[in-house]
C-alpha positions, 0 to 999 in steps of 0.5 A: 836745190831751192828747197834746200837753200830755203831750209838752210836759211830757216834752220842753219844759216846765221841771220838777223832777219826778224821773221826767221828769228821768230820762226826759230824762237818759236821752236826754242820757246816751244821746247822751253814751254814743254819743260815749263808746262811739264814742271808746272804740272808735276810740281802742282799735281804730283808734289802738291805745290801751289800753282803760282809757286810751281809756275815761277819755278817752272818758268825759271827752268824754261828761262835757262833752257831758252837762253842757251838755245837762243844764243846757240841758234836764234840770235847771231848778233849780240850787243853785249860782250860780257855774257854775265851782263847779257844773261842778267838782262835776258833774265830780267826780261824773263822776270818781267815775263814771269810777272806777266805770266803770273798775272795772266794765270791768276786773272784767267784762273781766278776771274775768268774761271779757266783751269790753271793749265789752260790759263798757262797756255793763254798766258804763254802766247802773250808772254812769248811775244813780250820775251822775243821782241824785248830780247831781240831789240834789247840784246840781240839786234 
């Protein structure tokens, strides 16, 4: 019975526990990253769009997915009643993340000589932490 209760706590129950939320956000962020990464590849390789423009478009799609999954599953407490303001602030944090993402992809690709998709993976790890903690403490604490 203990394993079931632990799984329920991790996956189902409402929580304000930062570690459980980070665990859930990892899955939400992972799914959003798959969408983001796939779009980046498709837009750049298949459609011939410059990788920095593709990265911005792809990250925006991931942001929208991340918001809806975050409010449905990750963060139970909300500071703001107005959903429009909440999404706007969520997006502003994401835009800062986008700027960081673009900066890190550019630096790692142009100066470190990494392939742009590898640069994206490194950048994602950094931006993931920024997005989680900024959103948790700004909007959902």
